[in-house]
CHARMM internal coordinates of N, CA and C (Angstrom, degrees):
IC EDIT
DIST 1 N 1 CA 1.4550
DIST 1 CA 1 C 1.5290
ANGL 1 N 1 CA 1 C 108.36
DIST 1 C 2 N 1.2848
ANGL 1 CA 1 C 2 N 115.84
DIHE 1 N 1 CA 1 C 2 N 139.92
DIST 2 N 2 CA 1.4477
ANGL 1 C 2 N 2 CA 120.69
DIHE 1 CA 1 C 2 N 2 CA -177.23
DIST 2 CA 2 C 1.5214
ANGL 2 N 2 CA 2 C 109.95
DIHE 1 C 2 N 2 CA 2 C -81.08
DIST 2 C 3 N 1.3306
ANGL 2 CA 2 C 3 N 117.89
DIHE 2 N 2 CA 2 C 3 N 139.76
DIST 3 N 3 CA 1.4632
ANGL 2 C 3 N 3 CA 120.96
DIHE 2 CA 2 C 3 N 3 CA -175.00
DIST 3 CA 3 C 1.5132
ANGL 3 N 3 CA 3 C 112.35
DIHE 2 C 3 N 3 CA 3 C -70.77
DIST 3 C 4 N 1.3254
ANGL 3 CA 3 C 4 N 118.55
DIHE 3 N 3 CA 3 C 4 N -27.69
DIST 4 N 4 CA 1.4500
ANGL 3 C 4 N 4 CA 120.29
DIHE 3 CA 3 C 4 N 4 CA 179.01
DIST 4 CA 4 C 1.5271
ANGL 4 N 4 CA 4 C 112.38
DIHE 3 C 4 N 4 CA 4 C -70.95
DIST 4 C 5 N 1.3163
ANGL 4 CA 4 C 5 N 117.71
DIHE 4 N 4 CA 4 C 5 N -22.02
DIST 5 N 5 CA 1.4547
ANGL 4 C 5 N 5 CA 122.42
DIHE 4 CA 4 C 5 N 5 CA 178.96
DIST 5 CA 5 C 1.5262
ANGL 5 N 5 CA 5 C 110.07
DIHE 4 C 5 N 5 CA 5 C -74.41
DIST 5 C 6 N 1.3138
ANGL 5 CA 5 C 6 N 118.50
DIHE 5 N 5 CA 5 C 6 N -24.05
DIST 6 N 6 CA 1.4606
ANGL 5 C 6 N 6 CA 122.03
DIHE 5 CA 5 C 6 N 6 CA -179.86
DIST 6 CA 6 C 1.5187
ANGL 6 N 6 CA 6 C 112.83
DIHE 5 C 6 N 6 CA 6 C -86.16
DIST 6 C 7 N 1.2883
ANGL 6 CA 6 C 7 N 118.09
DIHE 6 N 6 CA 6 C 7 N -10.58
DIST 7 N 7 CA 1.4808
ANGL 6 C 7 N 7 CA 120.94
DIHE 6 CA 6 C 7 N 7 CA -177.16
DIST 7 CA 7 C 1.5116
ANGL 7 N 7 CA 7 C 110.52
DIHE 6 C 7 N 7 CA 7 C -73.70
DIST 7 C 8 N 1.3106
ANGL 7 CA 7 C 8 N 113.74
DIHE 7 N 7 CA 7 C 8 N 148.25
DIST 8 N 8 CA 1.4558
ANGL 7 C 8 N 8 CA 119.44
DIHE 7 CA 7 C 8 N 8 CA 176.42
DIST 8 CA 8 C 1.5214
ANGL 8 N 8 CA 8 C 109.71
DIHE 7 C 8 N 8 CA 8 C -84.46
DIST 8 C 9 N 1.3153
ANGL 8 CA 8 C 9 N 115.59
DIHE 8 N 8 CA 8 C 9 N 141.00
DIST 9 N 9 CA 1.4606
ANGL 8 C 9 N 9 CA 118.93
DIHE 8 CA 8 C 9 N 9 CA 178.56
DIST 9 CA 9 C 1.5152
ANGL 9 N 9 CA 9 C 111.86
DIHE 8 C 9 N 9 CA 9 C -101.55
DIST 9 C 10 N 1.3215
ANGL 9 CA 9 C 10 N 117.23
DIHE 9 N 9 CA 9 C 10 N 6.46
DIST 10 N 10 CA 1.4464
ANGL 9 C 10 N 10 CA 121.32
DIHE 9 CA 9 C 10 N 10 CA -177.68
DIST 10 CA 10 C 1.5249
ANGL 10 N 10 CA 10 C 110.33
DIHE 9 C 10 N 10 CA 10 C -75.39
DIST 10 C 11 N 1.3403
ANGL 10 CA 10 C 11 N 115.78
DIHE 10 N 10 CA 10 C 11 N 140.73
DIST 11 N 11 CA 1.4654
ANGL 10 C 11 N 11 CA 120.25
DIHE 10 CA 10 C 11 N 11 CA 179.34
DIST 11 CA 11 C 1.5252
ANGL 11 N 11 CA 11 C 108.80
DIHE 10 C 11 N 11 CA 11 C -78.58
DIST 11 C 12 N 1.3392
ANGL 11 CA 11 C 12 N 118.00
DIHE 11 N 11 CA 11 C 12 N 149.98
DIST 12 N 12 CA 1.4627
ANGL 11 C 12 N 12 CA 119.88
DIHE 11 CA 11 C 12 N 12 CA 179.15
DIST 12 CA 12 C 1.5221
ANGL 12 N 12 CA 12 C 110.77
DIHE 11 C 12 N 12 CA 12 C -71.66
DIST 12 C 13 N 1.3545
ANGL 12 CA 12 C 13 N 114.66
DIHE 12 N 12 CA 12 C 13 N 160.98
DIST 13 N 13 CA 1.4648
ANGL 12 C 13 N 13 CA 120.38
DIHE 12 CA 12 C 13 N 13 CA -179.46
DIST 13 CA 13 C 1.5334
ANGL 13 N 13 CA 13 C 111.54
DIHE 12 C 13 N 13 CA 13 C -67.47
DIST 13 C 14 N 1.2938
ANGL 13 CA 13 C 14 N 116.49
DIHE 13 N 13 CA 13 C 14 N -40.59
DIST 14 N 14 CA 1.4629
ANGL 13 C 14 N 14 CA 121.88
DIHE 13 CA 13 C 14 N 14 CA -177.31
DIST 14 CA 14 C 1.5331
ANGL 14 N 14 CA 14 C 108.64
DIHE 13 C 14 N 14 CA 14 C -127.75
DIST 14 C 15 N 1.3148
ANGL 14 CA 14 C 15 N 116.20
DIHE 14 N 14 CA 14 C 15 N 151.79
DIST 15 N 15 CA 1.4646
ANGL 14 C 15 N 15 CA 117.53
DIHE 14 CA 14 C 15 N 15 CA 173.24
DIST 15 CA 15 C 1.5265
ANGL 15 N 15 CA 15 C 110.77
DIHE 14 C 15 N 15 CA 15 C -67.17
DIST 15 C 16 N 1.3192
ANGL 15 CA 15 C 16 N 115.67
DIHE 15 N 15 CA 15 C 16 N 153.87
DIST 16 N 16 CA 1.4780
ANGL 15 C 16 N 16 CA 120.21
DIHE 15 CA 15 C 16 N 16 CA -176.93
DIST 16 CA 16 C 1.5203
ANGL 16 N 16 CA 16 C 112.12
DIHE 15 C 16 N 16 CA 16 C -61.77
DIST 16 C 17 N 1.3230
ANGL 16 CA 16 C 17 N 116.77
DIHE 16 N 16 CA 16 C 17 N -36.37
DIST 17 N 17 CA 1.4845
ANGL 16 C 17 N 17 CA 119.76
DIHE 16 CA 16 C 17 N 17 CA -178.75
DIST 17 CA 17 C 1.4976
ANGL 17 N 17 CA 17 C 111.12
DIHE 16 C 17 N 17 CA 17 C -60.44
DIST 17 C 18 N 1.3601
ANGL 17 CA 17 C 18 N 116.33
DIHE 17 N 17 CA 17 C 18 N -43.72
DIST 18 N 18 CA 1.4748
ANGL 17 C 18 N 18 CA 120.04
DIHE 17 CA 17 C 18 N 18 CA 179.49
DIST 18 CA 18 C 1.5270
ANGL 18 N 18 CA 18 C 110.34
DIHE 17 C 18 N 18 CA 18 C -65.06
DIST 18 C 19 N 1.3285
ANGL 18 CA 18 C 19 N 116.47
DIHE 18 N 18 CA 18 C 19 N -38.69
DIST 19 N 19 CA 1.4508
ANGL 18 C 19 N 19 CA 120.38
DIHE 18 CA 18 C 19 N 19 CA -179.81
DIST 19 CA 19 C 1.5209
ANGL 19 N 19 CA 19 C 110.67
DIHE 18 C 19 N 19 CA 19 C -64.30
DIST 19 C 20 N 1.3215
ANGL 19 CA 19 C 20 N 117.29
DIHE 19 N 19 CA 19 C 20 N -45.79
DIST 20 N 20 CA 1.4696
ANGL 19 C 20 N 20 CA 120.82
DIHE 19 CA 19 C 20 N 20 CA 178.69
DIST 20 CA 20 C 1.5459
ANGL 20 N 20 CA 20 C 110.39
DIHE 19 C 20 N 20 CA 20 C -63.19
DIST 20 C 21 N 1.3368
ANGL 20 CA 20 C 21 N 116.52
DIHE 20 N 20 CA 20 C 21 N -37.32
DIST 21 N 21 CA 1.4608
ANGL 20 C 21 N 21 CA 120.02
DIHE 20 CA 20 C 21 N 21 CA 179.11
DIST 21 CA 21 C 1.5305
ANGL 21 N 21 CA 21 C 110.74
DIHE 20 C 21 N 21 CA 21 C -63.34
DIST 21 C 22 N 1.3485
ANGL 21 CA 21 C 22 N 116.46
DIHE 21 N 21 CA 21 C 22 N -45.71
DIST 22 N 22 CA 1.4622
ANGL 21 C 22 N 22 CA 119.78
DIHE 21 CA 21 C 22 N 22 CA 179.47
DIST 22 CA 22 C 1.5278
ANGL 22 N 22 CA 22 C 111.05
DIHE 21 C 22 N 22 CA 22 C -66.75
DIST 22 C 23 N 1.3462
ANGL 22 CA 22 C 23 N 118.27
DIHE 22 N 22 CA 22 C 23 N -35.56
DIST 23 N 23 CA 1.4566
ANGL 22 C 23 N 23 CA 119.96
DIHE 22 CA 22 C 23 N 23 CA 177.36
DIST 23 CA 23 C 1.5130
ANGL 23 N 23 CA 23 C 110.69
DIHE 22 C 23 N 23 CA 23 C -63.38
DIST 23 C 24 N 1.3268
ANGL 23 CA 23 C 24 N 117.01
DIHE 23 N 23 CA 23 C 24 N -40.89
DIST 24 N 24 CA 1.4664
ANGL 23 C 24 N 24 CA 119.60
DIHE 23 CA 23 C 24 N 24 CA 179.20
DIST 24 CA 24 C 1.5238
ANGL 24 N 24 CA 24 C 111.13
DIHE 23 C 24 N 24 CA 24 C -63.28
DIST 24 C 25 N 1.3608
ANGL 24 CA 24 C 25 N 116.78
DIHE 24 N 24 CA 24 C 25 N -40.70
DIST 25 N 25 CA 1.4518
ANGL 24 C 25 N 25 CA 120.72
DIHE 24 CA 24 C 25 N 25 CA 179.92
DIST 25 CA 25 C 1.5243
ANGL 25 N 25 CA 25 C 110.29
DIHE 24 C 25 N 25 CA 25 C -63.15
DIST 25 C 26 N 1.3410
ANGL 25 CA 25 C 26 N 116.70
DIHE 25 N 25 CA 25 C 26 N -48.08
DIST 26 N 26 CA 1.4503
ANGL 25 C 26 N 26 CA 119.93
DIHE 25 CA 25 C 26 N 26 CA -176.92
DIST 26 CA 26 C 1.5152
ANGL 26 N 26 CA 26 C 112.24
DIHE 25 C 26 N 26 CA 26 C -69.80
DIST 26 C 27 N 1.3109
ANGL 26 CA 26 C 27 N 118.63
DIHE 26 N 26 CA 26 C 27 N -31.57
DIST 27 N 27 CA 1.4510
ANGL 26 C 27 N 27 CA 120.69
DIHE 26 CA 26 C 27 N 27 CA 178.65
DIST 27 CA 27 C 1.5139
ANGL 27 N 27 CA 27 C 111.70
DIHE 26 C 27 N 27 CA 27 C -75.98
DIST 27 C 28 N 1.3086
ANGL 27 CA 27 C 28 N 118.36
DIHE 27 N 27 CA 27 C 28 N -22.06
DIST 28 N 28 CA 1.4649
ANGL 27 C 28 N 28 CA 120.46
DIHE 27 CA 27 C 28 N 28 CA -179.08
DIST 28 CA 28 C 1.5288
ANGL 28 N 28 CA 28 C 111.92
DIHE 27 C 28 N 28 CA 28 C -83.65
DIST 28 C 29 N 1.3174
ANGL 28 CA 28 C 29 N 118.24
DIHE 28 N 28 CA 28 C 29 N -18.99
DIST 29 N 29 CA 1.4561
ANGL 28 C 29 N 29 CA 121.35
DIHE 28 CA 28 C 29 N 29 CA -179.17
DIST 29 CA 29 C 1.5425
ANGL 29 N 29 CA 29 C 108.66
DIHE 28 C 29 N 29 CA 29 C -76.74
DIST 29 C 30 N 1.3242
ANGL 29 CA 29 C 30 N 116.68
DIHE 29 N 29 CA 29 C 30 N 131.32
DIST 30 N 30 CA 1.4573
ANGL 29 C 30 N 30 CA 120.71
DIHE 29 CA 29 C 30 N 30 CA -177.88
DIST 30 CA 30 C 1.5409
ANGL 30 N 30 CA 30 C 109.77
DIHE 29 C 30 N 30 CA 30 C -106.79
DIST 30 C 31 N 1.3512
ANGL 30 CA 30 C 31 N 114.92
DIHE 30 N 30 CA 30 C 31 N 58.14
DIST 31 N 31 CA 1.4490
ANGL 30 C 31 N 31 CA 120.42
DIHE 30 CA 30 C 31 N 31 CA 174.64
DIST 31 CA 31 C 1.5214
ANGL 31 N 31 CA 31 C 107.36
DIHE 30 C 31 N 31 CA 31 C -118.76
DIST 31 C 32 N 1.3159
ANGL 31 CA 31 C 32 N 116.09
DIHE 31 N 31 CA 31 C 32 N 179.06
DIST 32 N 32 CA 1.4585
ANGL 31 C 32 N 32 CA 120.04
DIHE 31 CA 31 C 32 N 32 CA 174.24
DIST 32 CA 32 C 1.5146
ANGL 32 N 32 CA 32 C 108.65
DIHE 31 C 32 N 32 CA 32 C -65.12
DIST 32 C 33 N 1.3124
ANGL 32 CA 32 C 33 N 116.35
DIHE 32 N 32 CA 32 C 33 N 150.93
DIST 33 N 33 CA 1.4654
ANGL 32 C 33 N 33 CA 119.96
DIHE 32 CA 32 C 33 N 33 CA -175.71
DIST 33 CA 33 C 1.5133
ANGL 33 N 33 CA 33 C 112.91
DIHE 32 C 33 N 33 CA 33 C -64.04
DIST 33 C 34 N 1.3323
ANGL 33 CA 33 C 34 N 118.09
DIHE 33 N 33 CA 33 C 34 N -28.11
DIST 34 N 34 CA 1.4634
ANGL 33 C 34 N 34 CA 119.36
DIHE 33 CA 33 C 34 N 34 CA -177.79
DIST 34 CA 34 C 1.5402
ANGL 34 N 34 CA 34 C 111.39
DIHE 33 C 34 N 34 CA 34 C -84.32
DIST 34 C 35 N 1.3300
ANGL 34 CA 34 C 35 N 119.70
DIHE 34 N 34 CA 34 C 35 N 1.50
DIST 35 N 35 CA 1.4601
ANGL 34 C 35 N 35 CA 121.51
DIHE 34 CA 34 C 35 N 35 CA 178.88
DIST 35 CA 35 C 1.5319
ANGL 35 N 35 CA 35 C 111.23
DIHE 34 C 35 N 35 CA 35 C -121.12
DIST 35 C 36 N 1.3147
ANGL 35 CA 35 C 36 N 118.68
DIHE 35 N 35 CA 35 C 36 N 23.41
DIST 36 N 36 CA 1.4587
ANGL 35 C 36 N 36 CA 119.60
DIHE 35 CA 35 C 36 N 36 CA -174.38
DIST 36 CA 36 C 1.5244
ANGL 36 N 36 CA 36 C 112.99
DIHE 35 C 36 N 36 CA 36 C -84.75
DIST 36 C 37 N 1.3078
ANGL 36 CA 36 C 37 N 119.34
DIHE 36 N 36 CA 36 C 37 N -27.96
DIST 37 N 37 CA 1.4520
ANGL 36 C 37 N 37 CA 121.91
DIHE 36 CA 36 C 37 N 37 CA -177.58
DIST 37 CA 37 C 1.5114
ANGL 37 N 37 CA 37 C 112.16
DIHE 36 C 37 N 37 CA 37 C -77.93
DIST 37 C 38 N 1.3161
ANGL 37 CA 37 C 38 N 117.47
DIHE 37 N 37 CA 37 C 38 N 166.41
DIST 38 N 38 CA 1.4886
ANGL 37 C 38 N 38 CA 120.00
DIHE 37 CA 37 C 38 N 38 CA -178.61
DIST 38 CA 38 C 1.5179
ANGL 38 N 38 CA 38 C 113.82
DIHE 37 C 38 N 38 CA 38 C -69.69
DIST 38 C 39 N 1.3351
ANGL 38 CA 38 C 39 N 117.51
DIHE 38 N 38 CA 38 C 39 N -31.77
DIST 39 N 39 CA 1.4742
ANGL 38 C 39 N 39 CA 120.04
DIHE 38 CA 38 C 39 N 39 CA -177.86
DIST 39 CA 39 C 1.5278
ANGL 39 N 39 CA 39 C 112.40
DIHE 38 C 39 N 39 CA 39 C -103.70
DIST 39 C 40 N 1.3214
ANGL 39 CA 39 C 40 N 117.78
DIHE 39 N 39 CA 39 C 40 N 8.43
DIST 40 N 40 CA 1.4552
ANGL 39 C 40 N 40 CA 120.84
DIHE 39 CA 39 C 40 N 40 CA -174.57
DIST 40 CA 40 C 1.5235
ANGL 40 N 40 CA 40 C 113.78
DIHE 39 C 40 N 40 CA 40 C -71.14
DIST 40 C 41 N 1.3135
ANGL 40 CA 40 C 41 N 118.17
DIHE 40 N 40 CA 40 C 41 N -24.47
DIST 41 N 41 CA 1.4623
ANGL 40 C 41 N 41 CA 119.21
DIHE 40 CA 40 C 41 N 41 CA 178.42
DIST 41 CA 41 C 1.5173
ANGL 41 N 41 CA 41 C 110.25
DIHE 40 C 41 N 41 CA 41 C -66.94
DIST 41 C 42 N 1.3377
ANGL 41 CA 41 C 42 N 116.17
DIHE 41 N 41 CA 41 C 42 N -32.75
DIST 42 N 42 CA 1.4571
ANGL 41 C 42 N 42 CA 119.51
DIHE 41 CA 41 C 42 N 42 CA 179.41
DIST 42 CA 42 C 1.5197
ANGL 42 N 42 CA 42 C 110.54
DIHE 41 C 42 N 42 CA 42 C -69.46
DIST 42 C 43 N 1.3421
ANGL 42 CA 42 C 43 N 115.91
DIHE 42 N 42 CA 42 C 43 N -48.73
DIST 43 N 43 CA 1.4636
ANGL 42 C 43 N 43 CA 118.71
DIHE 42 CA 42 C 43 N 43 CA -174.19
DIST 43 CA 43 C 1.5251
ANGL 43 N 43 CA 43 C 112.40
DIHE 42 C 43 N 43 CA 43 C -77.91
DIST 43 C 44 N 1.3246
ANGL 43 CA 43 C 44 N 119.61
DIHE 43 N 43 CA 43 C 44 N -28.48
DIST 44 N 44 CA 1.4494
ANGL 43 C 44 N 44 CA 120.84
DIHE 43 CA 43 C 44 N 44 CA -176.12
DIST 44 CA 44 C 1.5161
ANGL 44 N 44 CA 44 C 113.76
DIHE 43 C 44 N 44 CA 44 C -96.95
DIST 44 C 45 N 1.3095
ANGL 44 CA 44 C 45 N 118.27
DIHE 44 N 44 CA 44 C 45 N -19.16
DIST 45 N 45 CA 1.4660
ANGL 44 C 45 N 45 CA 120.44
DIHE 44 CA 44 C 45 N 45 CA -176.59
DIST 45 CA 45 C 1.5332
ANGL 45 N 45 CA 45 C 112.28
DIHE 44 C 45 N 45 CA 45 C -121.12
DIST 45 C 46 N 1.3078
ANGL 45 CA 45 C 46 N 117.70
DIHE 45 N 45 CA 45 C 46 N -53.95
DIST 46 N 46 CA 1.4603
ANGL 45 C 46 N 46 CA 121.36
DIHE 45 CA 45 C 46 N 46 CA -172.02
DIST 46 CA 46 C 1.5175
ANGL 46 N 46 CA 46 C 112.62
DIHE 45 C 46 N 46 CA 46 C -68.46
DIST 46 C 47 N 1.3174
ANGL 46 CA 46 C 47 N 117.91
DIHE 46 N 46 CA 46 C 47 N -47.77
DIST 47 N 47 CA 1.4671
ANGL 46 C 47 N 47 CA 119.92
DIHE 46 CA 46 C 47 N 47 CA -177.69
DIST 47 CA 47 C 1.5367
ANGL 47 N 47 CA 47 C 112.15
DIHE 46 C 47 N 47 CA 47 C -65.00
DIST 47 C 48 N 1.3512
ANGL 47 CA 47 C 48 N 119.61
DIHE 47 N 47 CA 47 C 48 N -46.24
DIST 48 N 48 CA 1.4809
ANGL 47 C 48 N 48 CA 117.59
DIHE 47 CA 47 C 48 N 48 CA 176.18
DIST 48 CA 48 C 1.5396
ANGL 48 N 48 CA 48 C 113.23
DIHE 47 C 48 N 48 CA 48 C -62.86
DIST 48 C 49 N 1.3166
ANGL 48 CA 48 C 49 N 117.48
DIHE 48 N 48 CA 48 C 49 N -36.22
DIST 49 N 49 CA 1.4845
ANGL 48 C 49 N 49 CA 118.92
DIHE 48 CA 48 C 49 N 49 CA 177.43
DIST 49 CA 49 C 1.5115
ANGL 49 N 49 CA 49 C 110.53
DIHE 48 C 49 N 49 CA 49 C -65.86
DIST 49 C 50 N 1.3256
ANGL 49 CA 49 C 50 N 117.72
DIHE 49 N 49 CA 49 C 50 N -41.30
DIST 50 N 50 CA 1.4690
ANGL 49 C 50 N 50 CA 120.40
DIHE 49 CA 49 C 50 N 50 CA 178.33
DIST 50 CA 50 C 1.5140
ANGL 50 N 50 CA 50 C 111.24
DIHE 49 C 50 N 50 CA 50 C -64.53
DIST 50 C 51 N 1.3321
ANGL 50 CA 50 C 51 N 118.11
DIHE 50 N 50 CA 50 C 51 N -41.10
DIST 51 N 51 CA 1.4634
ANGL 50 C 51 N 51 CA 120.44
DIHE 50 CA 50 C 51 N 51 CA 177.55
DIST 51 CA 51 C 1.5121
ANGL 51 N 51 CA 51 C 111.40
DIHE 50 C 51 N 51 CA 51 C -65.20
DIST 51 C 52 N 1.3224
ANGL 51 CA 51 C 52 N 117.64
DIHE 51 N 51 CA 51 C 52 N -41.57
DIST 52 N 52 CA 1.4464
ANGL 51 C 52 N 52 CA 120.73
DIHE 51 CA 51 C 52 N 52 CA 179.80
DIST 52 CA 52 C 1.5256
ANGL 52 N 52 CA 52 C 111.03
DIHE 51 C 52 N 52 CA 52 C -66.22
DIST 52 C 53 N 1.3312
ANGL 52 CA 52 C 53 N 117.51
DIHE 52 N 52 CA 52 C 53 N -42.44
DIST 53 N 53 CA 1.4498
ANGL 52 C 53 N 53 CA 120.65
DIHE 52 CA 52 C 53 N 53 CA 178.77
DIST 53 CA 53 C 1.5228
ANGL 53 N 53 CA 53 C 112.54
DIHE 52 C 53 N 53 CA 53 C -63.79
DIST 53 C 54 N 1.3426
ANGL 53 CA 53 C 54 N 115.79
DIHE 53 N 53 CA 53 C 54 N -43.48
DIST 54 N 54 CA 1.4509
ANGL 53 C 54 N 54 CA 119.54
DIHE 53 CA 53 C 54 N 54 CA 178.74
DIST 54 CA 54 C 1.5209
ANGL 54 N 54 CA 54 C 111.86
DIHE 53 C 54 N 54 CA 54 C -63.93
DIST 54 C 55 N 1.3273
ANGL 54 CA 54 C 55 N 117.09
DIHE 54 N 54 CA 54 C 55 N -43.30
DIST 55 N 55 CA 1.4702
ANGL 54 C 55 N 55 CA 119.32
DIHE 54 CA 54 C 55 N 55 CA -179.76
DIST 55 CA 55 C 1.5216
ANGL 55 N 55 CA 55 C 111.05
DIHE 54 C 55 N 55 CA 55 C -65.46
DIST 55 C 56 N 1.3271
ANGL 55 CA 55 C 56 N 118.06
DIHE 55 N 55 CA 55 C 56 N -40.14
DIST 56 N 56 CA 1.4808
ANGL 55 C 56 N 56 CA 119.08
DIHE 55 CA 55 C 56 N 56 CA 177.52
DIST 56 CA 56 C 1.5036
ANGL 56 N 56 CA 56 C 111.85
DIHE 55 C 56 N 56 CA 56 C -63.90
DIST 56 C 57 N 1.3421
ANGL 56 CA 56 C 57 N 117.29
DIHE 56 N 56 CA 56 C 57 N -38.82
DIST 57 N 57 CA 1.4737
ANGL 56 C 57 N 57 CA 120.74
DIHE 56 CA 56 C 57 N 57 CA 177.73
DIST 57 CA 57 C 1.5234
ANGL 57 N 57 CA 57 C 110.38
DIHE 56 C 57 N 57 CA 57 C -63.24
DIST 57 C 58 N 1.3421
ANGL 57 CA 57 C 58 N 117.01
DIHE 57 N 57 CA 57 C 58 N -45.15
DIST 58 N 58 CA 1.4514
ANGL 57 C 58 N 58 CA 119.82
DIHE 57 CA 57 C 58 N 58 CA -178.98
DIST 58 CA 58 C 1.5212
ANGL 58 N 58 CA 58 C 112.66
DIHE 57 C 58 N 58 CA 58 C -67.42
DIST 58 C 59 N 1.3225
ANGL 58 CA 58 C 59 N 117.10
DIHE 58 N 58 CA 58 C 59 N -37.75
DIST 59 N 59 CA 1.4770
ANGL 58 C 59 N 59 CA 120.52
DIHE 58 CA 58 C 59 N 59 CA 175.64
DIST 59 CA 59 C 1.5195
ANGL 59 N 59 CA 59 C 110.25
DIHE 58 C 59 N 59 CA 59 C -63.95
DIST 59 C 60 N 1.3272
ANGL 59 CA 59 C 60 N 117.64
DIHE 59 N 59 CA 59 C 60 N -44.50
DIST 60 N 60 CA 1.4595
ANGL 59 C 60 N 60 CA 120.81
DIHE 59 CA 59 C 60 N 60 CA 178.10
DIST 60 CA 60 C 1.5061
ANGL 60 N 60 CA 60 C 112.62
DIHE 59 C 60 N 60 CA 60 C -62.44
DIST 60 C 61 N 1.3135
ANGL 60 CA 60 C 61 N 116.54
DIHE 60 N 60 CA 60 C 61 N -41.56
DIST 61 N 61 CA 1.4668
ANGL 60 C 61 N 61 CA 120.72
DIHE 60 CA 60 C 61 N 61 CA 177.97
DIST 61 CA 61 C 1.5322
ANGL 61 N 61 CA 61 C 111.07
DIHE 60 C 61 N 61 CA 61 C -64.37
DIST 61 C 62 N 1.3218
ANGL 61 CA 61 C 62 N 116.41
DIHE 61 N 61 CA 61 C 62 N -40.71
DIST 62 N 62 CA 1.4652
ANGL 61 C 62 N 62 CA 120.24
DIHE 61 CA 61 C 62 N 62 CA 178.79
DIST 62 CA 62 C 1.5126
ANGL 62 N 62 CA 62 C 112.08
DIHE 61 C 62 N 62 CA 62 C -64.75
DIST 62 C 63 N 1.3251
ANGL 62 CA 62 C 63 N 117.38
DIHE 62 N 62 CA 62 C 63 N -41.42
DIST 63 N 63 CA 1.4633
ANGL 62 C 63 N 63 CA 120.99
DIHE 62 CA 62 C 63 N 63 CA 177.83
DIST 63 CA 63 C 1.5261
ANGL 63 N 63 CA 63 C 110.10
DIHE 62 C 63 N 63 CA 63 C -64.74
DIST 63 C 64 N 1.3325
ANGL 63 CA 63 C 64 N 117.57
DIHE 63 N 63 CA 63 C 64 N -41.93
DIST 64 N 64 CA 1.4595
ANGL 63 C 64 N 64 CA 121.43
DIHE 63 CA 63 C 64 N 64 CA 178.43
DIST 64 CA 64 C 1.5278
ANGL 64 N 64 CA 64 C 110.77
DIHE 63 C 64 N 64 CA 64 C -62.49
DIST 64 C 65 N 1.3220
ANGL 64 CA 64 C 65 N 116.15
DIHE 64 N 64 CA 64 C 65 N -45.72
DIST 65 N 65 CA 1.4665
ANGL 64 C 65 N 65 CA 120.06
DIHE 64 CA 64 C 65 N 65 CA -179.31
DIST 65 CA 65 C 1.5376
ANGL 65 N 65 CA 65 C 111.64
DIHE 64 C 65 N 65 CA 65 C -64.56
DIST 65 C 66 N 1.3599
ANGL 65 CA 65 C 66 N 116.91
DIHE 65 N 65 CA 65 C 66 N -39.00
DIST 66 N 66 CA 1.4591
ANGL 65 C 66 N 66 CA 119.52
DIHE 65 CA 65 C 66 N 66 CA 178.30
DIST 66 CA 66 C 1.5173
ANGL 66 N 66 CA 66 C 111.45
DIHE 65 C 66 N 66 CA 66 C -67.50
DIST 66 C 67 N 1.3229
ANGL 66 CA 66 C 67 N 117.28
DIHE 66 N 66 CA 66 C 67 N -39.39
DIST 67 N 67 CA 1.4693
ANGL 66 C 67 N 67 CA 118.55
DIHE 66 CA 66 C 67 N 67 CA -177.73
DIST 67 CA 67 C 1.5217
ANGL 67 N 67 CA 67 C 112.49
DIHE 66 C 67 N 67 CA 67 C -72.82
DIST 67 C 68 N 1.3435
ANGL 67 CA 67 C 68 N 118.69
DIHE 67 N 67 CA 67 C 68 N -23.25
DIST 68 N 68 CA 1.4584
ANGL 67 C 68 N 68 CA 121.36
DIHE 67 CA 67 C 68 N 68 CA 178.90
DIST 68 CA 68 C 1.5098
ANGL 68 N 68 CA 68 C 112.54
DIHE 67 C 68 N 68 CA 68 C -103.95
DIST 68 C 69 N 1.3228
ANGL 68 CA 68 C 69 N 118.26
DIHE 68 N 68 CA 68 C 69 N -0.78
DIST 69 N 69 CA 1.4571
ANGL 68 C 69 N 69 CA 121.13
DIHE 68 CA 68 C 69 N 69 CA 177.81
DIST 69 CA 69 C 1.5157
ANGL 69 N 69 CA 69 C 113.57
DIHE 68 C 69 N 69 CA 69 C 72.17
DIST 69 C 70 N 1.3071
ANGL 69 CA 69 C 70 N 117.59
DIHE 69 N 69 CA 69 C 70 N 28.87
DIST 70 N 70 CA 1.4621
ANGL 69 C 70 N 70 CA 120.90
DIHE 69 CA 69 C 70 N 70 CA -178.80
DIST 70 CA 70 C 1.5261
ANGL 70 N 70 CA 70 C 108.96
DIHE 69 C 70 N 70 CA 70 C -90.57
DIST 70 C 71 N 1.3350
ANGL 70 CA 70 C 71 N 115.32
DIHE 70 N 70 CA 70 C 71 N 139.69
DIST 71 N 71 CA 1.4566
ANGL 70 C 71 N 71 CA 119.85
DIHE 70 CA 70 C 71 N 71 CA 173.19
DIST 71 CA 71 C 1.5213
ANGL 71 N 71 CA 71 C 115.79
DIHE 70 C 71 N 71 CA 71 C 78.11
DIST 71 C 72 N 1.3390
ANGL 71 CA 71 C 72 N 116.96
DIHE 71 N 71 CA 71 C 72 N 24.02
DIST 72 N 72 CA 1.4550
ANGL 71 C 72 N 72 CA 119.54
DIHE 71 CA 71 C 72 N 72 CA 179.56
DIST 72 CA 72 C 1.5232
ANGL 72 N 72 CA 72 C 109.46
DIHE 71 C 72 N 72 CA 72 C -76.94
DIST 72 C 73 N 1.3400
ANGL 72 CA 72 C 73 N 115.53
DIHE 72 N 72 CA 72 C 73 N 144.20
DIST 73 N 73 CA 1.4556
ANGL 72 C 73 N 73 CA 119.51
DIHE 72 CA 72 C 73 N 73 CA 172.80
DIST 73 CA 73 C 1.5063
ANGL 73 N 73 CA 73 C 108.58
DIHE 72 C 73 N 73 CA 73 C -89.44
DIST 73 C 74 N 1.3022
ANGL 73 CA 73 C 74 N 116.62
DIHE 73 N 73 CA 73 C 74 N 139.81
DIST 74 N 74 CA 1.4654
ANGL 73 C 74 N 74 CA 121.65
DIHE 73 CA 73 C 74 N 74 CA -176.43
DIST 74 CA 74 C 1.4964
ANGL 74 N 74 CA 74 C 111.08
DIHE 73 C 74 N 74 CA 74 C -87.55
END
COOR INIT
IC SEED 1 N 1 CA 1 C
IC BUILD
């Protein structure tokens, strides 16, 4: 089988120059790898903190309601 027949003829998503430029930018940043993007602080920090805070509030409210007998079904 000829090697040129196995090659893909699809064009890349981005030009190589842009890709190398973005690689240089990301490699020069000295942060954790999960915080390198512009929106990564929201997805990696804010959303988990909001979920943890909400769950702690709901757990605390449930314990309070159980200990005081509030909200029982008859």
